[in-house]
VOGU-3710 file (C-alpha; in Angstrom, 3 decimals, decimal comma):
1> msnnkigtie> 165,699/95,509/94,529  165,169/93,026/97,303  163,216/95,593/99,343  160,492/95,347/96,127  160,071/91,859/96,783  156,794/90,346/98,116  156,648/87,606/100,477  154,525/84,339/100,506  151,860/85,535/103,088  151,731/89,189/101,046
11> aimliltivi> 151,366/87,771/97,681  148,160/85,700/99,063  146,640/88,444/100,817  147,320/90,581/97,626  144,987/88,246/95,564  142,312/88,368/98,524  142,595/91,994/98,419  141,163/92,280/94,683  138,418/89,487/95,279  136,830/91,378/98,380
21> ahtvlamptd> 137,278/94,593/96,548  134,807/93,523/93,898  132,520/91,537/95,953  131,331/94,093/98,422  129,147/95,772/95,892  127,233/94,464/93,254  128,668/90,977/92,381  126,884/88,717/95,680  123,287/90,526/93,921  124,350/89,572/90,818
31> ilsnyksssi> 124,852/85,798/91,805  122,043/85,493/94,050  119,530/86,879/91,584  120,829/84,764/88,819  121,709/81,456/90,552  119,005/81,470/93,423  119,203/78,659/95,637  122,052/77,015/93,887  124,155/79,851/94,467  126,418/77,936/97,016
41> lnliyvsiia> 126,375/74,891/94,468  127,450/77,195/91,475  130,407/78,779/93,702  131,739/75,361/94,817  131,475/74,343/91,248  133,408/77,349/90,062  135,960/77,521/92,776  137,242/73,471/91,631  137,606/75,463/88,108  139,238/78,389/89,427
51> vfisyliykl> 141,820/75,736/91,932  142,425/74,172/88,219  143,274/76,986/86,528  145,644/78,567/89,108  147,488/75,097/89,032  147,622/74,929/85,424  149,142/78,679/85,597  151,694/77,028/88,258  152,457/74,639/85,870  152,709/76,793/82,617
61> fknfpsmdii> 154,979/79,284/84,488  157,366/76,565/85,511  159,146/76,715/82,162  159,647/80,407/82,286  161,521/81,131/85,892  161,399/84,903/86,816  159,585/85,704/84,221  156,018/87,468/84,182  153,349/87,156/81,270  154,717/90,351/79,596
71> disetiggkv> 158,213/88,720/79,267  156,732/85,789/77,943  154,896/88,056/75,295  158,059/89,028/74,276  159,742/85,719/73,745  156,799/84,269/71,465  155,934/87,509/69,814  158,637/90,214/69,771  158,429/93,937/71,519  155,211/94,833/69,640
81> fkniigfifi> 153,371/91,649/70,897  154,522/92,557/74,315  153,408/96,255/73,896  150,052/95,311/73,056  149,538/92,601/75,829  151,129/95,025/78,042  148,457/97,718/77,321  145,699/95,300/77,505  146,157/94,719/81,173  147,035/97,857/81,886
91> syfiisssii> 143,717/99,031/80,477  141,785/96,263/81,813  143,330/97,096/85,856  142,804/100,643/85,075  139,339/100,900/83,628  137,786/97,972/86,138  139,459/99,766/89,401  138,497/103,236/88,166  134,294/102,059/87,638  134,436/100,010/91,024
101> lrnfcesiqi> 135,647/102,795/92,634  132,915/105,038/91,225  130,358/102,363/92,547  132,007/102,165/96,101  132,060/106,177/96,424  128,631/106,645/95,006  127,649/104,340/97,698  129,532/105,892/100,647  127,651/109,211/99,564  124,149/107,672/99,465
111> lyfpmtdirf> 124,707/106,118/102,981  126,887/109,228/104,339  127,734/112,108/102,546  124,017/112,966/100,319  125,165/116,440/100,290  128,700/115,465/99,159  130,019/115,941/95,505  130,881/112,442/94,392  134,399/113,969/92,802  135,342/114,883/96,150
121> iiflfvislv> 135,024/111,156/97,759  136,872/109,562/94,579  139,443/112,386/94,991  140,105/111,323/98,842  140,890/107,756/97,306  143,176/108,863/94,615  144,729/111,070/96,627  145,427/108,661/99,236  146,745/106,179/96,296  149,562/109,040/95,286
131> ivnkinsnsa> 150,644/109,645/98,804  151,061/105,997/99,387  152,762/105,162/96,087  155,175/108,120/96,327  156,373/106,725/99,754  156,295/103,300/99,433  154,697/101,263/96,430  154,897/98,430/98,532  153,514/99,680/101,895  149,778/98,791/100,738
141> iktnviivpi> 150,679/95,404/99,693  152,054/94,895/103,603  149,525/96,379/104,854  147,204/94,006/103,242  148,723/91,530/106,010  147,013/93,002/108,218  143,688/94,713/106,836  142,542/91,569/104,417  142,610/88,781/107,727  140,025/91,643/109,581
151> alfsviflff> 137,925/91,411/106,432  137,971/88,034/106,269  137,046/87,463/109,732  134,409/90,222/109,119  132,463/87,853/107,016  133,024/84,815/109,049  131,615/86,884/112,231  128,898/88,264/109,954  127,812/84,745/109,058  127,972/83,542/112,975
161> tnitkfvper> 126,047/86,494/114,386  123,398/86,045/111,725  123,176/82,445/112,142  119,640/82,504/114,300  118,134/84,568/111,095  118,896/81,825/108,618  116,540/80,089/106,817  118,380/77,137/105,765  115,610/75,881/103,238  116,522/78,486/100,891
171> ifpilgegff> 119,141/76,242/99,496  116,435/74,057/98,208  115,826/73,464/95,089  119,587/72,621/95,290  119,905/73,116/91,842  117,825/76,409/91,662  116,835/77,137/88,136  117,932/73,759/86,916  121,179/71,977/85,616  121,924/73,877/82,801
181> ntfvlgisni> 121,701/77,164/84,757  123,686/76,268/87,352  126,876/74,382/85,698  126,677/75,517/82,231  125,756/79,251/82,458  126,782/79,697/85,936  130,566/79,166/84,842  130,817/82,660/84,162  130,648/83,360/87,811  134,481/82,235/87,277
191> acfggiayly> 135,073/85,958/87,265  134,721/86,065/91,009  138,408/84,715/90,779  139,456/87,934/89,098  142,306/88,236/91,415  143,746/85,267/88,981  145,044/88,207/86,588  147,694/89,426/89,301  149,169/85,680/89,043  150,455/86,372/86,110
201> flppllkdek> 152,545/89,073/87,322  153,941/87,673/90,229  156,859/85,422/89,504  159,541/88,336/89,354  158,370/89,984/92,555  158,601/87,183/94,638  161,170/86,863/97,377  160,861/83,037/97,304  159,840/82,161/93,274  159,068/78,388/94,626
211> sfkkisiisi> 156,425/79,768/96,706  154,179/80,469/93,494  152,436/77,209/93,899  151,684/77,625/97,205  150,495/80,890/96,320  148,091/80,076/93,413  146,318/77,424/95,340  146,011/78,889/98,620  144,803/82,146/97,354  142,313/80,588/95,270
221> latslylift> 141,060/78,175/98,024  141,024/81,149/100,819  139,008/83,332/97,936  136,244/80,328/97,779  135,778/80,078/101,216  135,285/83,948/101,578  132,835/83,803/98,860  130,722/80,936/100,022  130,597/82,459/103,105  129,776/85,650/101,608
231> iatllfiftf> 126,724/84,166/99,568  125,672/81,835/102,188  124,839/84,582/104,464  122,873/86,440/102,072  121,068/83,639/100,650  119,986/82,376/104,185  118,866/85,736/105,361  117,002/87,308/102,431  114,196/85,874/100,728  115,787/87,443/97,254
241> ftdvseispl> 117,785/90,511/97,035  117,355/93,116/94,090  117,890/96,330/95,500  121,402/97,671/94,917  120,750/101,008/95,851  122,637/100,712/99,329  126,407/100,101/99,377  126,004/96,397/98,937  124,004/93,365/100,432  126,852/92,458/102,586
251> ytatryiefg> 126,315/96,011/104,312  122,660/95,750/104,774  123,396/92,363/106,277  125,630/94,065/108,987  122,191/95,473/110,193  120,728/92,648/111,112  123,475/91,867/113,741  122,331/92,181/117,232  125,149/91,516/119,659  124,180/92,121/122,979
261> tffqrlesvf> 122,492/95,516/124,425  125,726/97,704/123,913  127,293/96,595/120,626  124,651/97,147/118,267  124,801/99,320/114,440  127,946/97,527/113,524  127,873/98,572/110,219  130,068/101,561/110,080  133,086/99,318/111,094  132,477/97,046/108,576
271> llvwilvfac> 132,582/100,135/105,906  135,611/101,393/107,877  137,374/98,169/106,849  136,094/97,638/103,441  137,394/101,310/102,824  140,770/100,193/103,996  140,657/97,173/101,546  139,608/99,441/98,774  142,610/101,722/99,255  145,057/99,065/99,449
281> ylnivckfsi> 143,511/97,586/96,425  143,700/101,043/94,274  147,412/101,166/95,390  148,149/97,322/94,356  145,918/98,347/90,605  148,655/101,414/90,556  151,499/99,536/91,257  150,957/96,524/88,719  149,959/99,174/86,084  153,020/101,164/86,742
291> nifqkitkis> 155,437/97,936/86,723  153,876/97,146/83,137  154,176/100,121/81,828  158,158/100,808/82,929  158,561/97,224/81,627  156,982/98,028/77,827  158,711/101,486/77,722  161,986/100,930/79,639  161,447/104,358/82,188  163,230/103,784/85,102
301> nnrplidvfa> 161,870/106,398/87,326  158,124/105,611/88,257  157,182/108,582/89,837  156,089/111,095/87,136  153,991/107,888/86,510  152,191/107,746/89,461  150,607/110,967/88,996  149,660/109,815/85,677  147,919/106,976/86,573  146,250/108,542/89,332
311> ililaiailp> 144,625/111,111/87,020  143,885/108,085/84,793  141,951/106,489/87,634  140,296/109,845/88,758  139,164/110,719/84,768  137,695/107,390/84,314  136,037/107,238/87,584  134,142/110,362/86,779  132,966/109,717/83,250  130,021/107,439/84,037
321> knlaisqafe> 126,737/109,912/84,225  125,005/108,070/86,658  125,379/104,576/89,471  123,247/102,696/86,703  126,206/103,082/84,268  128,955/102,085/86,295  126,861/98,918/87,957  125,905/97,853/84,564  129,775/97,779/83,982  130,326/95,642/86,968
331> tkiypklvig> 127,716/93,101/86,592  127,734/92,852/82,503  130,953/93,927/80,931  133,535/93,071/83,867  132,771/89,223/83,892  133,263/89,192/80,288  136,325/91,008/80,501  137,869/88,452/83,084  136,888/85,541/81,024  138,592/86,973/77,474
341> ivlilglgil> 141,592/88,378/79,033  142,219/86,958/82,316  141,549/83,336/80,962  141,532/83,387/77,544  144,542/85,473/76,399  146,256/85,143/79,594  145,873/81,267/79,292  146,220/81,174/75,862  149,831/82,921/75,628  151,077/80,900/78,328
351> ifanmakkkq> 149,941/77,359/76,365  151,300/78,966/73,085  154,697/80,008/74,759  155,107/76,535/76,176  154,102/74,758/72,986  156,747/76,927/71,357  159,598/76,139/73,989  158,850/72,458/73,561  159,228/72,593/69,708  162,580/74,421/70,374
361> innnnlnntf> 163,524/71,936/72,958  162,449/68,675/70,399  164,551/71,162/67,495  167,687/71,306/69,547  167,523/67,432/70,844  167,342/66,861/67,246  170,150/68,775/65,985  172,238/67,629/68,711  171,131/63,811/67,519  172,533/64,806/63,948
371> nnrkellng> 175,735/66,514/65,154  176,262/63,528/67,336  175,899/60,982/64,740  177,942/62,875/62,106  180,695/63,145/64,097  180,703/59,517/64,625  180,548/58,804/60,945  183,158/61,371/60,230  185,485/59,866/63,211
//
């Protein structure tokens, strides 16, 4: 069982993998088109909220050591409630990853394989998911320790290699389209921190449970820096960015790199890194979904489940009729799912569970006090 535990660094990289996979595509474009010059300020503001939320999650889990949100759901609502919450999170993980997989594969097809059937490209990712999970379900998580730092470095590299093309004045007006748009409507950008969902399932998987606080805070801070570098690069290079027919605004920014005479057209290297990150992301989604399903069904052997979840991801990924539908999900529906399921539902369960436990402790203390007084009177 210890071989299936996750170390501190692995857990931090796991959260970052989720964020990178979701921001390679349309999310940066959506932020820039909605918040324009205030995008960086908005991300700093949202990052502060996200750090607070991650710390709150850590505090709420302190009363439930070695338990995840599924276990906690059972303590407050029984098996039926546990099953409902489990299926909600499985649906969230599978549907969101499947649609984003479709977007990613569509973009690869547009760039490099216009004559290839999109289903074949999706199938290759799904096959890699099955192979990796059947060999070792933790191998993708371990691979993240190598791949994610490269992906983070690539964004920093992209920022500094394009710095001569930056127009810093594009950060003005600092509030973009106003205070209300930046700080009230802009709170929806908390969806950028969708990796928070996986914090709910980490405590039982950690080698060192005491590291949960460190993982929660550091992963969100690293996510914030990654997002700020990403948005700053795009904001300072482009006047506006509404064309999402290519893989991502980040991919287009890589084409601006001029690193000497020999090192040019580095976008293929960036794309390779993103493909590896995305493959790891799919494996993580599959692993966590299977873990939840096993917990609510008590199935001990997970190998048949790998095929079932892989087929589910494949089926959902090929379901959208075109790229516009899958992109609409990513930019319009996914943020609402993060706010509704990850934040409101997840935090609501933890807060209610802590209130119930506190009430139980108070009742026990009252009963103990009453019994002690009764014994004194009888004595």
